[in-house]
Rosetta silent file (secondary structure, phi, psi, omega in degrees, C-alpha in Angstrom):
SEQUENCE: MSLKEYTNNTWRVKSAGPLSTCKPGDQINFSGVPDKVSIYRNKVIAYQDGRYHEITNTIKRENDYVIMMIGEFPQLITFNQQDSDSDDGSWTAEDQTPAAGGG
SCORE:     score description
SCORE:     0.000 S_00000001
   1 L     0.000  153.628 -177.540   77.282  111.463  113.792 S_00000001
   2 L  -146.607  170.643  177.245   79.986  109.599  111.932 S_00000001
   3 L   -58.753  -27.082 -179.138   83.439  109.870  110.432 S_00000001
   4 H   -60.139  -25.755  176.187   81.703  110.509  107.089 S_00000001
   5 H   -60.956  -27.438  176.452   80.902  114.044  108.275 S_00000001
   6 H   -89.487  -50.292 -171.167   84.628  114.664  107.975 S_00000001
   7 H   -74.027  -26.669 -178.845   85.621  112.445  105.034 S_00000001
   8 L   -85.443   -2.556 -175.924   82.725  113.285  102.692 S_00000001
   9 L  -113.473  155.995  171.528   83.321  117.019  102.913 S_00000001
  10 L  -107.001  128.650 -174.832   85.875  119.455  101.554 S_00000001
  11 E  -113.216  148.374  177.629   87.032  121.975  104.143 S_00000001
  12 E  -127.231  127.258  179.783   88.694  125.384  103.719 S_00000001
  13 E   -65.568  126.045  179.787   90.769  126.979  106.495 S_00000001
  14 E   -97.327  -37.947  179.849   89.120  130.255  107.540 S_00000001
  15 E  -148.558  153.431 -177.713   91.486  131.304  110.340 S_00000001
  16 E  -151.795  145.830  175.244   94.741  130.054  111.823 S_00000001
  17 L   -69.393  162.012 -175.374   97.071  130.851  114.680 S_00000001
  18 L   -63.880  -22.238 -179.689  100.504  132.330  113.869 S_00000001
  19 L  -101.489    4.912 -178.562  102.315  129.007  114.496 S_00000001
  20 L   -70.845  142.985  173.364   99.850  126.830  112.565 S_00000001
  21 L   -76.490  -19.269  176.684  101.090  124.810  109.612 S_00000001
  22 L   -94.688  141.769 -178.340   97.697  125.499  107.985 S_00000001
  23 L  -122.507  155.404  177.160   96.948  128.940  106.609 S_00000001
  24 L   -51.597  133.764 -179.130   93.690  130.644  105.589 S_00000001
  25 L    98.379  -18.460  178.673   92.584  129.321  102.204 S_00000001
  26 L   -63.358  143.879  175.762   94.221  125.900  102.602 S_00000001
  27 E   -90.856  135.570  178.812   92.059  122.942  101.619 S_00000001
  28 E  -118.977  132.184  174.977   91.598  120.228  104.274 S_00000001
  29 E  -134.545  155.427 -179.860   90.464  116.671  103.526 S_00000001
  30 E  -123.687  147.366  172.771   90.174  113.545  105.654 S_00000001
  31 E  -149.301  162.330  175.855   90.502  109.870  104.746 S_00000001
  32 E   122.555 -166.051  179.130   90.757  106.542  106.480 S_00000001
  33 E  -117.766  164.678 -174.615   88.875  104.375  108.921 S_00000001
  34 L   -50.413  -34.732 -178.786   87.951  105.197  112.535 S_00000001
  35 L   -86.113   -6.473 -178.144   91.165  103.725  113.950 S_00000001
  36 E  -153.571   89.347 -178.293   93.456  105.392  111.424 S_00000001
  37 E  -104.165  134.968  174.254   92.476  108.801  110.072 S_00000001
  38 E  -111.380  142.905  179.407   94.761  110.923  107.912 S_00000001
  39 E  -115.884  127.540 -178.314   94.340  114.675  107.487 S_00000001
  40 E  -108.674  138.372  173.566   95.465  116.303  104.244 S_00000001
  41 E  -116.263  116.464 -177.923   96.388  119.950  103.722 S_00000001
  42 L    52.303   43.783  174.784   96.320  120.930  100.045 S_00000001
  43 L    70.439   13.903  176.306   96.358  117.206   99.100 S_00000001
  44 E  -120.131  136.506 -179.278   99.511  116.446  101.146 S_00000001
  45 E   -59.546  124.897  178.358   99.371  114.496  104.414 S_00000001
  46 E  -106.006  -36.575 -178.693   99.623  116.959  107.287 S_00000001
  47 E  -142.359  140.141 -178.689   98.626  114.749  110.241 S_00000001
  48 E  -127.166  172.248  171.578   98.418  110.977  110.559 S_00000001
  49 E    60.566   28.592  173.109   97.306  108.268  112.948 S_00000001
  50 E   -75.623  156.282  176.155   94.254  110.098  114.236 S_00000001
  51 E  -122.175  131.894  177.619   91.429  108.092  115.804 S_00000001
  52 E   -83.656  131.478  178.601   87.795  108.952  115.309 S_00000001
  53 E  -113.422  106.590 -173.649   85.740  108.975  118.545 S_00000001
  54 L   -62.766  -40.575 -176.537   82.047  108.560  117.720 S_00000001
  55 L   -59.503  -40.974 -178.276   80.700  109.605  121.142 S_00000001
  56 L  -100.592   -5.654 -176.810   82.387  113.031  120.956 S_00000001
  57 L    53.908   44.414  179.402   82.527  113.252  117.122 S_00000001
  58 E  -121.964  160.131  170.589   86.208  114.167  117.353 S_00000001
  59 E  -116.562  125.172 -176.083   89.413  113.032  115.692 S_00000001
  60 E  -133.035  149.338  163.133   92.329  112.773  118.113 S_00000001
  61 E  -124.375  114.071 -174.019   95.905  111.720  118.286 S_00000001
  62 L   -49.991  135.033  178.995   96.733  111.370  121.974 S_00000001
  63 L    60.206   21.338  179.933   99.115  114.036  123.293 S_00000001
  64 L  -132.877  -67.460 -176.845   99.216  115.648  119.849 S_00000001
  65 E  -150.639  163.085  171.878   95.981  117.106  118.442 S_00000001
  66 E  -140.035  135.937  176.579   92.185  117.097  118.552 S_00000001
  67 E  -120.002  131.267 -178.104   89.791  118.077  115.741 S_00000001
  68 E  -141.965  154.789  173.717   86.142  118.717  116.554 S_00000001
  69 E   -75.537  133.666  179.256   82.936  120.052  115.003 S_00000001
  70 E  -124.140   -4.048  179.464   82.081  123.468  116.428 S_00000001
  71 E  -157.858  159.301 -179.833   79.207  124.638  114.251 S_00000001
  72 E  -113.620  -33.705 -176.923   76.443  123.398  112.009 S_00000001
  73 L  -135.183   88.467    2.125   75.345  126.364  109.865 S_00000001
  74 L   -77.167  159.726  178.692   77.909  126.805  108.449 S_00000001
  75 E   -75.190  125.442 -177.728   79.539  123.529  109.439 S_00000001
  76 E  -125.745  151.135  170.584   82.893  124.278  111.078 S_00000001
  77 E  -127.380  155.970  176.054   85.730  122.236  112.514 S_00000001
  78 E  -131.755  145.332  179.326   88.594  123.343  114.737 S_00000001
  79 E  -115.180  130.653  176.718   92.090  121.901  115.211 S_00000001
  80 E  -134.669  137.700  172.865   93.966  122.328  118.484 S_00000001
  81 E   -71.937  133.339 -179.935   97.367  121.102  119.621 S_00000001
  82 L   -86.055  -20.867 -175.447   96.962  119.065  122.815 S_00000001
  83 L   -94.900   20.799 -176.747  100.511  119.502  124.037 S_00000001
  84 L  -137.242  143.145  174.916  100.326  123.291  124.222 S_00000001
  85 L   -85.076   -5.328 -177.518   98.646  125.812  126.502 S_00000001
  86 L  -105.772  154.171  174.955   98.512  128.239  123.575 S_00000001
  87 L  -101.691   20.090 -178.519   96.182  128.255  120.579 S_00000001
  88 L   -61.850  -25.587 -179.700   98.914  129.668  118.307 S_00000001
  89 L   -99.546    7.861 -176.711   98.968  126.436  116.277 S_00000001
  90 L   -82.560  161.855  173.268   95.199  126.095  116.019 S_00000001
  91 E  -150.478  159.139  177.138   93.029  126.557  112.946 S_00000001
  92 E  -126.756  136.765 -179.401   89.349  126.638  112.001 S_00000001
  93 E  -129.289  150.010 -179.649   87.927  125.376  108.714 S_00000001
  94 E  -113.291  142.968  177.287   84.517  125.662  107.062 S_00000001
  95 E   -63.232  126.883  179.383   82.737  123.021  104.971 S_00000001
  96 L  -115.180   12.713 -178.743   82.999  123.966  101.297 S_00000001
  97 L   -69.018  128.748  177.541   81.164  120.949   99.898 S_00000001
  98 L   -59.406  144.532  178.360   78.517  121.978   97.344 S_00000001
  99 L   -64.481  146.207  179.850   74.944  121.339   98.504 S_00000001
 100 L   -60.535  130.488  174.746   73.325  118.222   97.106 S_00000001
 101 L    77.326    9.170 -178.586   71.491  118.894   93.856 S_00000001
 102 L  -154.176 -169.285 -173.967   72.575  122.469   93.501 S_00000001
 103 L   -45.248    0.000    0.000   75.076  125.172   93.173 S_00000001
């Protein structure tokens, strides 16, 4: 697995906690290099300075957030605040990238 699984795809928020800055329908995109990943919400930077961890296939900013793959068909990612015992600020997004060679 690689950072490209995040950066080459377009993601759409499917569900979000009541305190999340992301809302259902928001578009999520990733850019950067493993040591400096930026997360965009509707083409505006929402989170910065994430680090991609290849072993766990996660993007983390220590004591702030973690983003991880949670499904393959459909491909899903989830965002969780690390400094909270609640998931009120969490969100889940689904890959919306068109399949290669088709529709």
